[in-house]
N, C-alpha and C positions, 0 to 999 in steps of 0.2 A: 305583703312576703312575708311569709312566715319568719321565726329567729330561726328555725334548722335552716332555710333556705338562705339569710343573711351570714349565717358562719360560712356556708358553704365558698358565697361568691367572695369572701374574702379570702379564702383560704385559695381560690382559684387567681387570686390577683397575681399569685408568680408567675404564671404559666406562658406573659411574653417574656421573662427573664429566662424561663426553662426553654424556650424555643432559642433564645441567642446562645443559650449552653453548649445545643446541638454540635453548634461550629467546633466545640474540642474535641469530637470524637473523627478521632486519622481515619480508618478505615472499615467499612460494612460492607458485605458480599450478602447477595441474596442470589439463590438458586432455589428450584431448579426451571422452574415451569414459566415460560414466558410465551405470548399468544396475542392477538387481536379479538377484542371483544365486537359484537356486532349488536348493539343495545336497542331494543324496541319498547317500547310502553303498549300494553295490550288492554283493553278494556274487557269489562263482564260481557257487553255486547260483542263484540270481537271474537270473543273466547266461544261464546253460544254460537256464532256462526261456524267457528271452524269445527265444534263438535258435531254440527250439521253434516258440514261438508264431507268428513270423513266416516260420516256414519256411527257414530261412537252409541253403543248402548250402555244400560246399566251394567251388564255384565262385564261388559272393558271396563269399567269404572271400578270392579271389583278385583281387577287382576293387580297383582302386587310387584310385578316384574319392574325391575330399576334399568332395562334397558330399551333405548329407542331402535327397534326393529321393525318400525313400519309408523308411516303417521298418525295412527290413533294413540302410538305410545306417546307422541311429542303432546298432542293434546291433553290425553290422561295425565301427564307429568305436572303440566301447567295446571290443571284444574285441580290437583292435589295439593300444589303448592299454593294455589289462588284462595281455595276455600279452606285451608288452614292457617293461611299467613306464614308460611313456613318457606327456609329456602333449600333448596336441593339440587345437585347436579348428577345428571344422568348423562350416561356413556351413549354414545352412535356409532358404531362400525361399518353399517351399510351407506355407503356413498349417496345410494339414490334417497335416501331420505335426508340424508344435508343438503340434497339440491332441493326437496321438496320443504325445506324450512327456510332454503335461501329465497325459493319463489313464490312462499305463501305467508310468511313471517315479516321479510323485508329486516330493515333495520332505521332507527331514526339518526343513529351517529355512529361512528365507531372511534373505540379507546383502547389504551393499553389494557391488556387482559392478562391473568395467570397473575400467582399470588407473588412471583418471585418479582415480574416487572412492575407491577402495582406498589410493592414496597418500594422498589430502586426508585422510581418516579418522586415519591411521598420523600423519600430519606434524603436526596439530594436536594430538592427544593427546599427541605427544612434546616441543609446546612452541612451536612455532613461532609468530612473536606473531600473525600474518596470514597465514590461508593461504585462496587464492580457489580456486574448483572452477569447472570448466565443466559444463553438463547440456543438454541439448536436448530433455528430457522430463524433469520435474519434480511430478510430482500426490505425494500425501499418502504414497502407499506408497513412491515414491522419497526425500520427505523423513525418512521413518521410518528410511532406512539410512544417514543422516548421524548422526555422533556431536552430541550437544548441548553445541554448545561454544561460546563468545562469539568464539573468535577463526578460526572456519571458517565462509567464504560462499561463495555463489552469486549469481548474477546473473540478474535477471527480463530477460523480454524487451526492456522500455524501457531497460534500462543502470543498474536498481538494483540495489544490492548488498544483501542480507538475510542473517540468520543462514540455511544452509543447511536445518537441520531446522525451518524454520518456511516456508518456500515452500510454496504448494501451488496448483499450477494445473490447475485442475479438469479442462481441455480435455486435458490430455497424458494419452496411454495409459501404462501402465508397460512398461519395456521388461526382461523379464524372459528370461534366461538360465538352460539348465540345467546343472549342475553334477553330474559322475557322478564320486565318488572311488572307489577302491578300494583295499585293503590287501594290502604284500607277503606271501607265503605261502599266501595263495588260492588256491585251485583252479577253473579253468573246464572240465569236464568235457562234451566233446560227442561223442556217436558213440563210438570206440573211441581217443579221445586224450585226454590230460589235459595243461593248460598251467597251470603254478604261476606265480602273477603275482612277477617279481622284485624289484620296487619297489613303492613306495605311492605312487601318482599322482592322474592325473584326467584324463577328457574333458570336454569342452566343445561343446555343442551350441546354437549360436547363432541365433534367430529375431528378429532386432532391426532393422527398416526404418529406424531413426534413424539409425544408428550403423553399419551395412553402406553407406551413402551419406554418412559423415561430416557429418550436418548439424551446421553451426556456428549457435551463439547469436550474431547478432548485437550483441546487448545486451553481452554476455561482451567482445567484440571491444572495443565502444567505451567501456567501464569500464576495461579493461585498458591502453587506449593513454594513460588519464591517470593511472591509478596506478602502474605500473611493478613490478618483480621482484629478489629477489635471484638465485630460480632458477627455474627451470620445468622443469617434467616431461611430456614430451607423448609420447602413445599413441593407439591408435585406428586407427591404419592399417592393422594387418593384417585388418580386416574388409573392407575395399575387394576389388572383384573389377575387372578391367579392361572386363570387357562393360557392367558399370553404371559407368563411366566412372570408375573409380578413380584412373588414372593423372593425369586431367585434376583430379580434388580434389585429388591432391598436387602439381601445377602451382600449383594457386590459393592452396594454404598456404605455399609456399615464400614470396613476397613478405610475406607476415605474418611467417613467421619473421628475414628480413633486415632488417624493418622494427623487430620487438621487439630485435633485436641492435644494432641503432642507437640505439634509444632507451634502451637498458640495456647501456650498454658495458662494465659492471663484471659486469652477469648472467651466469649460466649455464645453459645450456639442454641439458637431456639428451632421449633419445629412447629409450623401451623398446621393444626392435624386436618381441617377441611372435611368436607362432608365426601366419607369413603363408602360407595354403594356395594363393592365386594366384601365380603364377610371376613373371607380366609385373609384377604391381604390387612382389612382392618385391622385383624387379631396379631398379623405381621409388624405392622407398625406400632401398636400396641406393646407388643411383649418385646419386640426387638429395638426401634426405631428409640421411641421414648426413653427409655434407661439408658439410652446411648447420648443422648442430650444434654443440657443443663436447663432448658425452660421448656413448656408447651404452652402453645394457645389453642383456643378452641371456643365456641358458642355452644348456647344451651341444645339445642340439634345435636351437634355433635360430640357433646357430654354423652346423651343417652346414647347414640350410637357405640361410642366407645363402652357406654356400661353393659353395653347389650353382650360386649364379648368377653368385657374384664368380667363382670358379674353379675350371670344372666339370671339369679333366682331376685337381685334386687331389681333389675331391668323389669322382669315379668310384673313385678308387684306395683311398677311404675305404669307400664303402657299404659299410655291412653289418658292418665291421670292427669291433672293440672299441676304447673311445676312453681307453688311460689317459693320466695328466695331460702326458706329453711329447707324445702327440700331440695334446692339446687345445691346450696351449701353442704347437705350431708352427700350428694352426688360428688360433689369437689373432694370433699374429705376421703371418699372412698377411691374415686382415681387418683389423686393424690399417691394415695397407697398402693394402689396396683401397676401405675405408670412406672414409678420409683424415678420419677425425674425430682430434681431439687427446687424447680419452679414449677407452679402451674396457676396461669392465669383462663379464667372463665370470664367472658365477657355476653351482656347480655339487657335485655331492652331495659334502662333505667339504672345500670348498676354496672362496674366492674371489679370482681373479685380476684386476689391473688393470695397464695397458700405459697410459703418457701421456707425451706430450712434454714434453723437460725444463723446457721454460717454462710448463706448465700453471699455473694462478692456484691450485690446490690441491697444497700440498708433498705429496711421498709419505709422509711424517710423522703427515700430518692424514689423509690417505686410509687409509694404517692403522688409526688411530685410528678412523674413523667406521665401516670395513669391520668392525672386533670391535664396536663399538654395533650393525651392522645384523645380523650373525651372533647375537646377544645376542638382539637382538629377534624375530628369525626364528625360532631354537628358543623363545621364548618363545610367539609366534604358534602354531605347531607343537604346544606342549604343553598350550598352555591353549585352544585354540582361539578365543581371543579378547582380542586386545590394542587394544581400545576403551575399556579401563580402564588409568588410569596405571599403578597397580598392577600389574598384568600386564607390563607392557614388561619389566621385569628380572626376571622367574620363573625365569629359566636362568642368570642371574649366577651365577658360582661353580661352576658345572658346568664338566668337563673335556672337551677338545676329544675326538673319539672317534677310535679306533682308525683308520678308513681316513682321516680328515683328517691322521694323524701320517705314517702312510704317504705318502700325495700330497705333504705338505712335503718328505720324506725323496726320494724319487722326483724329482721337480721340481730338489732342490737337485743331487743326482747329474748327472742330464740337463744342468745346467747349468753342472757342475763349479764352482759356488758353494756349498761348505758351510756358510758362516754364513748362508743365506738362511733353511732351515729356522729357525734361532732367532731370528733379526730381522725375517725378512719382507720386506727390503727389498734393491734389487740395482739396477745399471744394465746394460741391455742394449743395444747396436745403437742408441747416444746416446739411449736413451729408457729411464724410469724401470718399474721392475716390483715391482709390491706385490702380495703373496702372503700369505692369511689361513687359517689352516685353522681350521674350525668347529663348534661345539657339533653335536651331533645327537642327534636325540630319535627312539627307537625307534619308538615308536607313536603316529606324529602324528595329532591331532586334525582337523588341517583341511592342507590343501596349497595351497588356494585365495590367489592374491593373492601368493605368497611371494616370486617373483623380483620383483615390484613391491616391496613392503616392503625386499627386500634393496638394490637398486639406490636408491632414493629415501633412505633413511636412511645407507646408504655415502656417497653425496655429500652430504646436507644436514646431516649428522652430523661432516662432517668439518672441526672446527674446530682 
């Protein structure tokens, strides 16, 4: 084990105590998107068969449309993510295409889906005293995806809060998303060309009329206005489209956010950016929602997407290029400037980076502790496939940081000419605080769904 790995392994020893301290958080709210994920692992061989079955051509693969209008589009989206090792979410508004996915892709398992639902389960298992989550469809099948916990609540349409796992609104239809996962090293062969998947990831195909329109439960709003919160994790705006009134929906939510900030002056509101395919909606999220909240979380793909609408010239110069740590850091700084949010966290393979204003309510030291807890929980999720049992949360505790993580810390430290950064993870930069944490990596993850949501929420709420 290298010296740097030993330093960080000692630093990570505080993680069990950080998890214990999460029980001091009184109220956390998650909104707005909750659904059911139908997860299937697809092989390169199976993908090639699907491409053959739908008659996919080289011309089809050149199509840049990111809507699922035909079965060809579904296969094309999977191929794009498989061959690039990236994660994207495309929307489907045609029920016949959804039925094709259901019949031809199937699923290996059902699990909680949607950032709000995933985060609610994680925070409840982690011990937050009360977690309140938003649902706009809550049949029994949705209820079964919530952990059976006395601290996890959802709200009926009349404003009554009940344990989330016990609600059964019989007239609601289940909202099911297809999650297609694939493994690094697998190969997709089509025609005379072989593509090797560079990184384990997933493609999400969403057919969900309620979340596509961000239908809001009025009972939830009524209850929340009486109850308050310490932390609020917002998400779900990525599924909006301009042609379906997505920008107007954002305008409707903004007054709610400002009202909640006024009602909860000590509360922290975090926005998880997610993969937003509609550029007009993406711009509204960047220009309107991000400045209204205290914190924003995103991965490297979402960072590039944000850059495309926030700083087109910089995006054009980087499009198609590799993104080493120094470049990702520069993107993060530019987005911090453009989004005008006090705290911005970027999570990517081997490292988490947070930049925040000097006067932010959470200290750099607390942020670092929360980020190490999040890295451990995320690695545990990847390694076990399930962190809905508390004993699994620390499965990865004691594992060393990966070689990629070690290299990332060294490169960033050299780039910034701050030698101590790779050892302690905290420095000042342009009147801001920078916190960098190398992460634990799992070679063969059992799941990657909800990883970013888990990282962002545990980093923030776990920062004690």
